[in-house]
All heavy atoms as a GROMACS GRO file, in nm:
protein
  572
    1MET      N    1   3.781  -1.459  -2.307
    1MET     CA    2   3.744  -1.545  -2.418
    1MET      C    3   3.784  -1.477  -2.548
    1MET      O    4   3.747  -1.363  -2.572
    1MET     CB    5   3.593  -1.568  -2.421
    1MET     CG    6   3.545  -1.664  -2.317
    1MET     SD    7   3.370  -1.696  -2.334
    1MET     CE    8   3.309  -1.617  -2.188
    2SER      N    9   3.853  -1.545  -2.632
    2SER     CA   10   3.890  -1.489  -2.761
    2SER      C   11   3.792  -1.537  -2.866
    2SER      O   12   3.714  -1.628  -2.844
    2SER     CB   13   4.033  -1.532  -2.797
    2SER     OG   14   4.034  -1.668  -2.834
    3GLY      N   15   3.797  -1.474  -2.984
    3GLY     CA   16   3.706  -1.511  -3.091
    3GLY      C   17   3.754  -1.631  -3.171
    3GLY      O   18   3.684  -1.681  -3.257
    4ALA      N   19   3.876  -1.677  -3.146
    4ALA     CA   20   3.932  -1.789  -3.221
    4ALA      C   21   3.870  -1.921  -3.178
    4ALA      O   22   3.834  -1.940  -3.063
    4ALA     CB   23   4.083  -1.794  -3.200
    5ALA      N   24   3.858  -2.010  -3.274
    5ALA     CA   25   3.802  -2.142  -3.244
    5ALA      C   26   3.902  -2.223  -3.161
    5ALA      O   27   4.022  -2.207  -3.173
    5ALA     CB   28   3.770  -2.216  -3.374
    6THR      N   29   3.848  -2.307  -3.077
    6THR     CA   30   3.930  -2.392  -2.992
    6THR      C   31   3.932  -2.534  -3.048
    6THR      O   32   3.835  -2.576  -3.112
    6THR     CB   33   3.875  -2.392  -2.848
    6THR    OG1   34   3.947  -2.486  -2.769
    6THR    CG2   35   3.729  -2.429  -2.843
    7PRO      N   36   4.040  -2.610  -3.027
    7PRO     CA   37   4.044  -2.748  -3.075
    7PRO      C   38   3.958  -2.843  -2.991
    7PRO      O   39   3.945  -2.960  -3.024
    7PRO     CB   40   4.191  -2.785  -3.068
    7PRO     CG   41   4.248  -2.696  -2.963
    7PRO     CD   42   4.168  -2.568  -2.970
    8VAL      N   43   3.899  -2.795  -2.883
    8VAL     CA   44   3.812  -2.878  -2.800
    8VAL      C   45   3.669  -2.862  -2.852
    8VAL      O   46   3.608  -2.757  -2.836
    8VAL     CB   47   3.819  -2.838  -2.651
    8VAL    CG1   48   3.724  -2.923  -2.569
    8VAL    CG2   49   3.961  -2.850  -2.600
    9GLY      N   50   3.619  -2.966  -2.917
    9GLY     CA   51   3.483  -2.963  -2.968
    9GLY      C   52   3.387  -3.019  -2.864
    9GLY      O   53   3.428  -3.080  -2.765
   10ASN      N   54   3.258  -2.995  -2.885
   10ASN     CA   55   3.160  -3.046  -2.790
   10ASN      C   56   3.026  -3.072  -2.857
   10ASN      O   57   3.000  -3.022  -2.967
   10ASN     CB   58   3.145  -2.950  -2.672
   10ASN     CG   59   3.078  -2.821  -2.712
   10ASN    OD1   60   2.959  -2.816  -2.737
   10ASN    ND2   61   3.156  -2.713  -2.718
   11ASP      N   62   2.946  -3.150  -2.789
   11ASP     CA   63   2.810  -3.181  -2.834
   11ASP      C   64   2.708  -3.130  -2.733
   11ASP      O   65   2.606  -3.192  -2.710
   11ASP     CB   66   2.794  -3.333  -2.853
   11ASP     CG   67   2.880  -3.385  -2.967
   11ASP    OD1   68   2.883  -3.321  -3.073
   11ASP    OD2   69   2.945  -3.489  -2.950
   12ILE      N   70   2.737  -3.014  -2.674
   12ILE     CA   71   2.649  -2.960  -2.572
   12ILE      C   72   2.509  -2.935  -2.627
   12ILE      O   73   2.410  -2.973  -2.564
   12ILE     CB   74   2.708  -2.830  -2.511
   12ILE    CG1   75   2.835  -2.863  -2.434
   12ILE    CG2   76   2.605  -2.762  -2.421
   12ILE    CD1   77   2.910  -2.741  -2.385
   13ARG      N   78   2.501  -2.873  -2.742
   13ARG     CA   79   2.370  -2.843  -2.800
   13ARG      C   80   2.288  -2.970  -2.820
   13ARG      O   81   2.170  -2.977  -2.786
   13ARG     CB   82   2.386  -2.766  -2.931
   13ARG     CG   83   2.255  -2.725  -2.994
   13ARG     CD   84   2.282  -2.635  -3.115
   13ARG     NE   85   2.165  -2.618  -3.197
   13ARG     CZ   86   2.064  -2.538  -3.170
   13ARG    NH1   87   2.066  -2.466  -3.059
   13ARG    NH2   88   1.961  -2.528  -3.252
   14ARG      N   89   2.351  -3.073  -2.877
   14ARG     CA   90   2.280  -3.200  -2.900
   14ARG      C   91   2.231  -3.258  -2.768
   14ARG      O   92   2.116  -3.302  -2.757
   14ARG     CB   93   2.372  -3.300  -2.970
   14ARG     CG   94   2.306  -3.437  -2.992
   14ARG     CD   95   2.398  -3.533  -3.064
   14ARG     NE   96   2.515  -3.568  -2.988
   14ARG     CZ   97   2.521  -3.667  -2.899
   14ARG    NH1   98   2.413  -3.740  -2.873
   14ARG    NH2   99   2.633  -3.694  -2.836
   15TRP      N  100   2.318  -3.258  -2.665
   15TRP     CA  101   2.278  -3.313  -2.536
   15TRP      C  102   2.166  -3.233  -2.473
   15TRP      O  103   2.077  -3.288  -2.408
   15TRP     CB  104   2.398  -3.323  -2.441
   15TRP     CG  105   2.481  -3.443  -2.469
   15TRP    CD1  106   2.604  -3.447  -2.528
   15TRP    CD2  107   2.446  -3.579  -2.442
   15TRP    NE1  108   2.647  -3.577  -2.538
   15TRP    CE2  109   2.552  -3.660  -2.487
   15TRP    CE3  110   2.335  -3.640  -2.385
   15TRP    CZ2  111   2.550  -3.799  -2.475
   15TRP    CZ3  112   2.333  -3.778  -2.374
   15TRP    CH2  113   2.440  -3.855  -2.418
   16ARG      N  114   2.168  -3.100  -2.490
   16ARG     CA  115   2.059  -3.019  -2.434
   16ARG      C  116   1.925  -3.061  -2.494
   16ARG      O  117   1.826  -3.075  -2.423
   16ARG     CB  118   2.082  -2.869  -2.462
   16ARG     CG  119   2.183  -2.805  -2.373
   16ARG     CD  120   2.180  -2.652  -2.379
   16ARG     NE  121   2.187  -2.592  -2.510
   16ARG     CZ  122   2.085  -2.538  -2.574
   16ARG    NH1  123   1.964  -2.537  -2.523
   16ARG    NH2  124   2.102  -2.483  -2.695
   17PHE      N  125   1.923  -3.084  -2.625
   17PHE     CA  126   1.798  -3.121  -2.690
   17PHE      C  127   1.758  -3.264  -2.660
   17PHE      O  128   1.639  -3.294  -2.651
   17PHE     CB  129   1.804  -3.092  -2.840
   17PHE     CG  130   1.785  -2.946  -2.868
   17PHE    CD1  131   1.894  -2.860  -2.871
   17PHE    CD2  132   1.659  -2.892  -2.884
   17PHE    CE1  133   1.878  -2.724  -2.892
   17PHE    CE2  134   1.641  -2.756  -2.904
   17PHE     CZ  135   1.751  -2.672  -2.909
   18GLU      N  136   1.854  -3.352  -2.640
   18GLU     CA  137   1.823  -3.490  -2.602
   18GLU      C  138   1.773  -3.499  -2.458
   18GLU      O  139   1.713  -3.598  -2.420
   18GLU     CB  140   1.945  -3.580  -2.622
   18GLU     CG  141   1.973  -3.608  -2.767
   18GLU     CD  142   2.085  -3.708  -2.787
   18GLU    OE1  143   2.133  -3.768  -2.689
   18GLU    OE2  144   2.126  -3.726  -2.904
   19ARG      N  145   1.797  -3.397  -2.380
   19ARG     CA  146   1.753  -3.392  -2.241
   19ARG      C  147   1.629  -3.304  -2.227
   19ARG      O  148   1.619  -3.220  -2.139
   19ARG     CB  149   1.864  -3.341  -2.148
   19ARG     CG  150   1.982  -3.436  -2.137
   19ARG     CD  151   1.939  -3.567  -2.071
   19ARG     NE  152   2.048  -3.653  -2.036
   19ARG     CZ  153   2.084  -3.760  -2.107
   19ARG    NH1  154   2.023  -3.790  -2.218
   19ARG    NH2  155   2.183  -3.838  -2.066
   20GLY      N  156   1.534  -3.323  -2.317
   20GLY     CA  157   1.408  -3.251  -2.309
   20GLY      C  158   1.417  -3.105  -2.346
   20GLY      O  159   1.346  -3.023  -2.289
   21GLU      N  160   1.504  -3.073  -2.442
   21GLU     CA  161   1.522  -2.936  -2.487
   21GLU      C  162   1.558  -2.842  -2.372
   21GLU      O  163   1.501  -2.735  -2.354
   21GLU     CB  164   1.401  -2.886  -2.565
   21GLU     CG  165   1.379  -2.967  -2.691
   21GLU     CD  166   1.274  -2.910  -2.784
   21GLU    OE1  167   1.247  -2.788  -2.778
   21GLU    OE2  168   1.221  -2.987  -2.864
   22MET      N  169   1.655  -2.887  -2.292
   22MET     CA  170   1.708  -2.805  -2.182
   22MET      C  171   1.756  -2.672  -2.238
   22MET      O  172   1.824  -2.667  -2.340
   22MET     CB  173   1.825  -2.879  -2.116
   22MET     CG  174   1.896  -2.801  -2.008
   22MET     SD  175   2.046  -2.886  -1.951
   22MET     CE  176   1.977  -3.002  -1.837
   23THR      N  177   1.720  -2.564  -2.173
   23THR     CA  178   1.764  -2.433  -2.218
   23THR      C  179   1.910  -2.408  -2.180
   23THR      O  180   1.964  -2.473  -2.090
   23THR     CB  181   1.678  -2.321  -2.156
   23THR    OG1  182   1.700  -2.319  -2.015
   23THR    CG2  183   1.531  -2.338  -2.188
   24GLN      N  184   1.970  -2.313  -2.250
   24GLN     CA  185   2.106  -2.274  -2.215
   24GLN      C  186   2.110  -2.223  -2.072
   24GLN      O  187   2.204  -2.252  -1.998
   24GLN     CB  188   2.156  -2.167  -2.311
   24GLN     CG  189   2.179  -2.217  -2.450
   24GLN     CD  190   2.212  -2.106  -2.548
   24GLN    OE1  191   2.169  -1.993  -2.531
   24GLN    NE2  192   2.289  -2.139  -2.651
   25GLN      N  193   2.007  -2.149  -2.031
   25GLN     CA  194   2.004  -2.094  -1.896
   25GLN      C  195   1.993  -2.205  -1.791
   25GLN      O  196   2.059  -2.200  -1.688
   25GLN     CB  197   1.888  -1.995  -1.879
   25GLN     CG  198   1.891  -1.923  -1.746
   25GLN     CD  199   2.015  -1.836  -1.731
   25GLN    OE1  200   2.040  -1.748  -1.812
   25GLN    NE2  201   2.095  -1.861  -1.628
   26ALA      N  202   1.912  -2.308  -1.819
   26ALA     CA  203   1.898  -2.419  -1.725
   26ALA      C  204   2.031  -2.492  -1.708
   26ALA      O  205   2.069  -2.528  -1.596
   26ALA     CB  206   1.789  -2.515  -1.770
   27LEU      N  207   2.102  -2.513  -1.816
   27LEU     CA  208   2.234  -2.579  -1.808
   27LEU      C  209   2.332  -2.490  -1.733
   27LEU      O  210   2.406  -2.538  -1.646
   27LEU     CB  211   2.286  -2.613  -1.947
   27LEU     CG  212   2.424  -2.678  -1.952
   27LEU    CD1  213   2.427  -2.807  -1.871
   27LEU    CD2  214   2.466  -2.702  -2.096
   28ALA      N  215   2.332  -2.362  -1.764
   28ALA     CA  216   2.421  -2.268  -1.695
   28ALA      C  217   2.394  -2.270  -1.546
   28ALA      O  218   2.487  -2.276  -1.465
   28ALA     CB  219   2.403  -2.128  -1.752
   29ASP      N  220   2.266  -2.266  -1.506
   29ASP     CA  221   2.230  -2.270  -1.365
   29ASP      C  222   2.277  -2.398  -1.298
   29ASP      O  223   2.329  -2.396  -1.186
   29ASP     CB  224   2.079  -2.254  -1.348
   29ASP     CG  225   2.028  -2.116  -1.385
   29ASP    OD1  226   2.110  -2.021  -1.398
   29ASP    OD2  227   1.905  -2.102  -1.403
   30ALA      N  228   2.262  -2.511  -1.369
   30ALA     CA  229   2.303  -2.640  -1.313
   30ALA      C  230   2.455  -2.648  -1.293
   30ALA      O  231   2.502  -2.722  -1.206
   30ALA     CB  232   2.257  -2.753  -1.406
   31CYS      N  233   2.528  -2.570  -1.372
   31CYS     CA  234   2.674  -2.576  -1.366
   31CYS      C  235   2.736  -2.458  -1.291
   31CYS      O  236   2.858  -2.452  -1.274
   31CYS     CB  237   2.731  -2.580  -1.508
   31CYS     SG  238   2.684  -2.728  -1.598
   32GLY      N  239   2.654  -2.363  -1.249
   32GLY     CA  240   2.706  -2.248  -1.176
   32GLY      C  241   2.784  -2.150  -1.262
   32GLY      O  242   2.881  -2.090  -1.217
   33ILE      N  243   2.741  -2.134  -1.389
   33ILE     CA  244   2.807  -2.042  -1.482
   33ILE      C  245   2.702  -1.955  -1.549
   33ILE      O  246   2.583  -1.968  -1.522
   33ILE     CB  247   2.890  -2.120  -1.588
   33ILE    CG1  248   2.800  -2.217  -1.666
   33ILE    CG2  249   3.005  -2.194  -1.522
   33ILE    CD1  250   2.868  -2.287  -1.781
   34THR      N  251   2.745  -1.869  -1.639
   34THR     CA  252   2.652  -1.781  -1.709
   34THR      C  253   2.605  -1.842  -1.840
   34THR      O  254   2.672  -1.929  -1.898
   34THR     CB  255   2.716  -1.644  -1.741
   34THR    OG1  256   2.821  -1.664  -1.836
   34THR    CG2  257   2.770  -1.577  -1.615
   35ARG      N  258   2.492  -1.794  -1.886
   35ARG     CA  259   2.439  -1.837  -2.015
   35ARG      C  260   2.536  -1.799  -2.127
   35ARG      O  261   2.552  -1.872  -2.225
   35ARG     CB  262   2.302  -1.773  -2.039
   35ARG     CG  263   2.239  -1.814  -2.169
   35ARG     CD  264   2.097  -1.757  -2.181
   35ARG     NE  265   2.055  -1.761  -2.318
   35ARG     CZ  266   2.066  -1.659  -2.403
   35ARG    NH1  267   2.115  -1.544  -2.362
   35ARG    NH2  268   2.027  -1.672  -2.528
   36GLN      N  269   2.605  -1.686  -2.113
   36GLN     CA  270   2.701  -1.642  -2.214
   36GLN      C  271   2.815  -1.743  -2.228
   36GLN      O  272   2.867  -1.763  -2.339
   36GLN     CB  273   2.756  -1.503  -2.180
   36GLN     CG  274   2.655  -1.391  -2.199
   36GLN     CD  275   2.548  -1.383  -2.090
   36GLN    OE1  276   2.565  -1.439  -1.980
   36GLN    NE2  277   2.439  -1.315  -2.118
   37THR      N  278   2.853  -1.808  -2.118
   37THR     CA  279   2.957  -1.911  -2.126
   37THR      C  280   2.907  -2.030  -2.206
   37THR      O  281   2.981  -2.084  -2.289
   37THR     CB  282   3.002  -1.954  -1.985
   37THR    OG1  283   3.053  -1.840  -1.917
   37THR    CG2  284   3.108  -2.063  -1.991
   38ILE      N  285   2.782  -2.070  -2.185
   38ILE     CA  286   2.724  -2.180  -2.264
   38ILE      C  287   2.722  -2.144  -2.412
   38ILE      O  288   2.758  -2.225  -2.498
   38ILE     CB  289   2.582  -2.216  -2.215
   38ILE    CG1  290   2.584  -2.263  -2.069
   38ILE    CG2  291   2.518  -2.321  -2.307
   38ILE    CD1  292   2.663  -2.390  -2.043
   39ILE      N  293   2.684  -2.021  -2.443
   39ILE     CA  294   2.681  -1.974  -2.582
   39ILE      C  295   2.820  -1.986  -2.644
   39ILE      O  296   2.836  -2.038  -2.756
   39ILE     CB  297   2.628  -1.830  -2.590
   39ILE    CG1  298   2.480  -1.826  -2.553
   39ILE    CG2  299   2.652  -1.769  -2.728
   39ILE    CD1  300   2.425  -1.686  -2.528
   40ALA      N  301   2.923  -1.938  -2.573
   40ALA     CA  302   3.060  -1.944  -2.624
   40ALA      C  303   3.108  -2.088  -2.640
   40ALA      O  304   3.175  -2.121  -2.739
   40ALA     CB  305   3.154  -1.867  -2.532
   41LEU      N  306   3.073  -2.175  -2.546
   41LEU     CA  307   3.109  -2.316  -2.556
   41LEU      C  308   3.045  -2.380  -2.679
   41LEU      O  309   3.113  -2.448  -2.757
   41LEU     CB  310   3.066  -2.392  -2.431
   41LEU     CG  311   3.151  -2.369  -2.307
   41LEU    CD1  312   3.075  -2.414  -2.182
   41LEU    CD2  313   3.282  -2.443  -2.318
   42GLU      N  314   2.916  -2.359  -2.697
   42GLU     CA  315   2.845  -2.420  -2.810
   42GLU      C  316   2.899  -2.369  -2.944
   42GLU      O  317   2.901  -2.444  -3.042
   42GLU     CB  318   2.695  -2.394  -2.800
   42GLU     CG  319   2.628  -2.475  -2.692
   42GLU     CD  320   2.477  -2.460  -2.690
   42GLU    OE1  321   2.421  -2.380  -2.768
   42GLU    OE2  322   2.414  -2.530  -2.607
   43ALA      N  323   2.943  -2.244  -2.947
   43ALA     CA  324   2.997  -2.185  -3.070
   43ALA      C  325   3.142  -2.227  -3.096
   43ALA      O  326   3.196  -2.198  -3.202
   43ALA     CB  327   2.988  -2.033  -3.063
   44GLY      N  328   3.204  -2.297  -2.999
   44GLY     CA  329   3.342  -2.341  -3.016
   44GLY      C  330   3.444  -2.230  -2.996
   44GLY      O  331   3.557  -2.242  -3.038
   45ARG      N  332   3.402  -2.122  -2.930
   45ARG     CA  333   3.494  -2.009  -2.906
   45ARG      C  334   3.561  -2.017  -2.769
   45ARG      O  335   3.644  -1.933  -2.736
   45ARG     CB  336   3.417  -1.877  -2.914
   45ARG     CG  337   3.362  -1.846  -3.051
   45ARG     CD  338   3.307  -1.704  -3.059
   45ARG     NE  339   3.225  -1.668  -2.944
   45ARG     CZ  340   3.092  -1.673  -2.940
   45ARG    NH1  341   3.025  -1.716  -3.045
   45ARG    NH2  342   3.026  -1.636  -2.832
   46TYR      N  343   3.527  -2.118  -2.691
   46TYR     CA  344   3.579  -2.126  -2.554
   46TYR      C  345   3.596  -2.272  -2.515
   46TYR      O  346   3.506  -2.353  -2.536
   46TYR     CB  347   3.479  -2.057  -2.460
   46TYR     CG  348   3.514  -2.062  -2.314
   46TYR    CD1  349   3.627  -1.999  -2.264
   46TYR    CD2  350   3.434  -2.131  -2.225
   46TYR    CE1  351   3.659  -2.003  -2.129
   46TYR    CE2  352   3.464  -2.136  -2.089
   46TYR     CZ  353   3.577  -2.072  -2.042
   46TYR     OH  354   3.608  -2.076  -1.910
   47ALA      N  355   3.714  -2.304  -2.462
   47ALA     CA  356   3.740  -2.439  -2.410
   47ALA      C  357   3.720  -2.435  -2.260
   47ALA      O  358   3.780  -2.350  -2.193
   47ALA     CB  359   3.880  -2.484  -2.445
   48PRO      N  360   3.640  -2.523  -2.204
   48PRO     CA  361   3.614  -2.518  -2.061
   48PRO      C  362   3.732  -2.570  -1.980
   48PRO      O  363   3.815  -2.645  -2.030
   48PRO     CB  364   3.495  -2.613  -2.044
   48PRO     CG  365   3.516  -2.715  -2.151
   48PRO     CD  366   3.571  -2.635  -2.268
   49SER      N  367   3.737  -2.529  -1.855
   49SER     CA  368   3.833  -2.589  -1.763
   49SER      C  369   3.792  -2.735  -1.744
   49SER      O  370   3.679  -2.773  -1.777
   49SER     CB  371   3.829  -2.517  -1.627
   49SER     OG  372   3.704  -2.541  -1.563
   50LEU      N  373   3.881  -2.814  -1.692
   50LEU     CA  374   3.850  -2.954  -1.667
   50LEU      C  375   3.733  -2.964  -1.568
   50LEU      O  376   3.641  -3.045  -1.587
   50LEU     CB  377   3.973  -3.027  -1.614
   50LEU     CG  378   3.961  -3.177  -1.596
   50LEU    CD1  379   3.918  -3.244  -1.726
   50LEU    CD2  380   4.093  -3.234  -1.547
   51GLU      N  381   3.735  -2.881  -1.466
   51GLU     CA  382   3.626  -2.882  -1.368
   51GLU      C  383   3.491  -2.851  -1.433
   51GLU      O  384   3.392  -2.920  -1.409
   51GLU     CB  385   3.653  -2.781  -1.257
   51GLU     CG  386   3.542  -2.773  -1.155
   51GLU     CD  387   3.564  -2.666  -1.050
   51GLU    OE1  388   3.673  -2.608  -1.043
   51GLU    OE2  389   3.469  -2.642  -0.973
   52LEU      N  390   3.488  -2.749  -1.518
   52LEU     CA  391   3.362  -2.714  -1.584
   52LEU      C  392   3.317  -2.824  -1.680
   52LEU      O  393   3.198  -2.856  -1.688
   52LEU     CB  394   3.375  -2.581  -1.658
   52LEU     CG  395   3.251  -2.536  -1.735
   52LEU    CD1  396   3.127  -2.532  -1.647
   52LEU    CD2  397   3.277  -2.402  -1.800
   53ALA      N  398   3.410  -2.884  -1.750
   53ALA     CA  399   3.376  -2.994  -1.841
   53ALA      C  400   3.309  -3.108  -1.764
   53ALA      O  401   3.208  -3.163  -1.810
   53ALA     CB  402   3.500  -3.043  -1.914
   54PHE      N  403   3.362  -3.140  -1.648
   54PHE     CA  404   3.300  -3.244  -1.565
   54PHE      C  405   3.162  -3.202  -1.516
   54PHE      O  406   3.069  -3.282  -1.514
   54PHE     CB  407   3.389  -3.280  -1.445
   54PHE     CG  408   3.492  -3.385  -1.476
   54PHE    CD1  409   3.625  -3.351  -1.489
   54PHE    CD2  410   3.456  -3.517  -1.492
   54PHE    CE1  411   3.721  -3.447  -1.517
   54PHE    CE2  412   3.550  -3.615  -1.520
   54PHE     CZ  413   3.683  -3.580  -1.533
   55ARG      N  414   3.148  -3.076  -1.478
   55ARG     CA  415   3.016  -3.027  -1.434
   55ARG      C  416   2.911  -3.039  -1.544
   55ARG      O  417   2.798  -3.080  -1.519
   55ARG     CB  418   3.024  -2.880  -1.391
   55ARG     CG  419   3.088  -2.856  -1.260
   55ARG     CD  420   3.079  -2.711  -1.226
   55ARG     NE  421   3.165  -2.676  -1.114
   55ARG     CZ  422   3.178  -2.554  -1.068
   55ARG    NH1  423   3.112  -2.455  -1.123
   55ARG    NH2  424   3.258  -2.531  -0.966
   56ILE      N  425   2.950  -3.003  -1.664
   56ILE     CA  426   2.858  -3.010  -1.778
   56ILE      C  427   2.820  -3.154  -1.807
   56ILE      O  428   2.702  -3.187  -1.823
   56ILE     CB  429   2.918  -2.940  -1.901
   56ILE    CG1  430   2.926  -2.789  -1.875
   56ILE    CG2  431   2.836  -2.970  -2.026
   56ILE    CD1  432   3.006  -2.712  -1.978
   57ALA      N  433   2.919  -3.242  -1.814
   57ALA     CA  434   2.891  -3.384  -1.840
   57ALA      C  435   2.801  -3.441  -1.731
   57ALA      O  436   2.706  -3.515  -1.759
   57ALA     CB  437   3.021  -3.462  -1.850
   58ARG      N  438   2.829  -3.406  -1.607
   58ARG     CA  439   2.747  -3.455  -1.495
   58ARG      C  440   2.604  -3.403  -1.504
   58ARG      O  441   2.510  -3.474  -1.472
   58ARG     CB  442   2.810  -3.414  -1.363
   58ARG     CG  443   2.730  -3.466  -1.244
   58ARG     CD  444   2.804  -3.456  -1.116
   58ARG     NE  445   2.908  -3.560  -1.117
   58ARG     CZ  446   2.997  -3.576  -1.022
   58ARG    NH1  447   2.999  -3.494  -0.920
   58ARG    NH2  448   3.086  -3.672  -1.028
   59ALA      N  449   2.586  -3.280  -1.551
   59ALA     CA  450   2.452  -3.224  -1.566
   59ALA      C  451   2.369  -3.306  -1.666
   59ALA      O  452   2.247  -3.316  -1.654
   59ALA     CB  453   2.459  -3.077  -1.612
   60PHE      N  454   2.437  -3.367  -1.763
   60PHE     CA  455   2.370  -3.453  -1.861
   60PHE      C  456   2.365  -3.598  -1.817
   60PHE      O  457   2.300  -3.680  -1.881
   60PHE     CB  458   2.439  -3.444  -1.997
   60PHE     CG  459   2.430  -3.308  -2.062
   60PHE    CD1  460   2.543  -3.246  -2.111
   60PHE    CD2  461   2.308  -3.242  -2.075
   60PHE    CE1  462   2.536  -3.122  -2.172
   60PHE    CE2  463   2.300  -3.118  -2.135
   60PHE     CZ  464   2.415  -3.058  -2.184
   61GLY      N  465   2.440  -3.632  -1.713
   61GLY     CA  466   2.443  -3.770  -1.665
   61GLY      C  467   2.522  -3.863  -1.755
   61GLY      O  468   2.492  -3.982  -1.764
   62VAL      N  469   2.625  -3.808  -1.820
   62VAL     CA  470   2.707  -3.888  -1.911
   62VAL      C  471   2.855  -3.865  -1.881
   62VAL      O  472   2.890  -3.776  -1.804
   62VAL     CB  473   2.677  -3.854  -2.060
   62VAL    CG1  474   2.532  -3.885  -2.093
   62VAL    CG2  475   2.710  -3.709  -2.091
   63GLY      N  476   2.940  -3.941  -1.947
   63GLY     CA  477   3.084  -3.926  -1.930
   63GLY      C  478   3.138  -3.807  -2.007
   63GLY      O  479   3.077  -3.759  -2.103
   64LEU      N  480   3.253  -3.760  -1.964
   64LEU     CA  481   3.318  -3.644  -2.023
   64LEU      C  482   3.335  -3.655  -2.175
   64LEU      O  483   3.305  -3.561  -2.249
   64LEU     CB  484   3.454  -3.626  -1.955
   64LEU     CG  485   3.528  -3.497  -1.974
   64LEU    CD1  486   3.452  -3.382  -1.912
   64LEU    CD2  487   3.666  -3.508  -1.913
   65GLU      N  488   3.382  -3.771  -2.221
   65GLU     CA  489   3.408  -3.787  -2.364
   65GLU      C  490   3.283  -3.804  -2.448
   65GLU      O  491   3.290  -3.804  -2.571
   65GLU     CB  492   3.506  -3.902  -2.387
   65GLU     CG  493   3.646  -3.867  -2.341
   65GLU     CD  494   3.750  -3.970  -2.379
   65GLU    OE1  495   3.713  -4.079  -2.428
   65GLU    OE2  496   3.868  -3.942  -2.358
   66GLU      N  497   3.168  -3.815  -2.384
   66GLU     CA  498   3.043  -3.817  -2.460
   66GLU      C  499   2.999  -3.675  -2.494
   66GLU      O  500   2.920  -3.656  -2.585
   66GLU     CB  501   2.934  -3.889  -2.382
   66GLU     CG  502   2.962  -4.038  -2.367
   66GLU     CD  503   2.851  -4.111  -2.297
   66GLU    OE1  504   2.740  -4.115  -2.354
   66GLU    OE2  505   2.874  -4.161  -2.186
   67VAL      N  506   3.053  -3.579  -2.423
   67VAL     CA  507   3.018  -3.438  -2.446
   67VAL      C  508   3.131  -3.365  -2.518
   67VAL      O  509   3.107  -3.286  -2.609
   67VAL     CB  510   2.985  -3.366  -2.314
   67VAL    CG1  511   2.946  -3.220  -2.341
   67VAL    CG2  512   2.874  -3.437  -2.239
   68PHE      N  513   3.256  -3.390  -2.479
   68PHE     CA  514   3.371  -3.316  -2.533
   68PHE      C  515   3.462  -3.407  -2.613
   68PHE      O  516   3.477  -3.525  -2.582
   68PHE     CB  517   3.451  -3.252  -2.418
   68PHE     CG  518   3.371  -3.149  -2.345
   68PHE    CD1  519   3.302  -3.183  -2.229
   68PHE    CD2  520   3.362  -3.019  -2.392
   68PHE    CE1  521   3.226  -3.089  -2.162
   68PHE    CE2  522   3.286  -2.925  -2.326
   68PHE     CZ  523   3.217  -2.959  -2.210
   69HIS      N  524   3.525  -3.351  -2.717
   69HIS     CA  525   3.620  -3.427  -2.800
   69HIS      C  526   3.727  -3.331  -2.854
   69HIS      O  527   3.706  -3.210  -2.860
   69HIS     CB  528   3.548  -3.498  -2.915
   69HIS     CG  529   3.466  -3.405  -3.000
   69HIS    ND1  530   3.336  -3.370  -2.970
   69HIS    CD2  531   3.498  -3.337  -3.111
   69HIS    CE1  532   3.290  -3.287  -3.061
   69HIS    NE2  533   3.387  -3.264  -3.148
   70TRP      N  534   3.839  -3.390  -2.888
   70TRP     CA  535   3.952  -3.315  -2.944
   70TRP      C  536   3.941  -3.316  -3.095
   70TRP      O  537   3.926  -3.421  -3.157
   70TRP     CB  538   4.083  -3.379  -2.900
   70TRP     CG  539   4.203  -3.304  -2.944
   70TRP    CD1  540   4.283  -3.332  -3.051
   70TRP    CD2  541   4.258  -3.188  -2.882
   70TRP    NE1  542   4.384  -3.241  -3.059
   70TRP    CE2  543   4.371  -3.150  -2.957
   70TRP    CE3  544   4.223  -3.111  -2.771
   70TRP    CZ2  545   4.450  -3.039  -2.924
   70TRP    CZ3  546   4.300  -3.002  -2.739
   70TRP    CH2  547   4.412  -2.968  -2.815
   71ARG      N  548   3.945  -3.197  -3.154
   71ARG     CA  549   3.941  -3.186  -3.300
   71ARG      C  550   4.084  -3.181  -3.352
   71ARG      O  551   4.161  -3.093  -3.317
   71ARG     CB  552   3.869  -3.058  -3.343
   71ARG     CG  553   3.722  -3.062  -3.316
   71ARG     CD  554   3.656  -2.943  -3.377
   71ARG     NE  555   3.649  -2.838  -3.275
   71ARG     CZ  556   3.561  -2.741  -3.276
   71ARG    NH1  557   3.474  -2.730  -3.374
   71ARG    NH2  558   3.561  -2.650  -3.181
   72GLU      N  559   4.119  -3.277  -3.434
   72GLU     CA  560   4.253  -3.281  -3.493
   72GLU      C  561   4.270  -3.166  -3.589
   72GLU      O  562   4.177  -3.127  -3.658
   72GLU     CB  563   4.276  -3.414  -3.566
   72GLU     CG  564   4.275  -3.535  -3.475
   72GLU     CD  565   4.389  -3.536  -3.374
   72GLU    OE1  566   4.500  -3.484  -3.404
   72GLU    OE2  567   4.368  -3.587  -3.263
   73ALA      N  568   4.390  -3.111  -3.594
   73ALA     CA  569   4.420  -2.997  -3.684
   73ALA      C  570   4.421  -3.040  -3.828
   73ALA      O  571   4.442  -3.150  -3.865
   73ALA     CB  572   4.553  -2.936  -3.647
   0.00000   0.00000   0.00000
């Protein structure tokens, strides 16, 4: 993971709070990843693989584009 921002934006934090204030650890456990990965994703320092993006969206019970979006340069 590099420190540079990625053009893939997300609303993970918002979805966590809309889902009963789900913790980063609970989301990480549901997706089979580490809490540090969730932290990097929320900070915009890491773009997930397509598989991970689907896992995260599925954990919230929503579509991929409800969680992730492309930020225009």
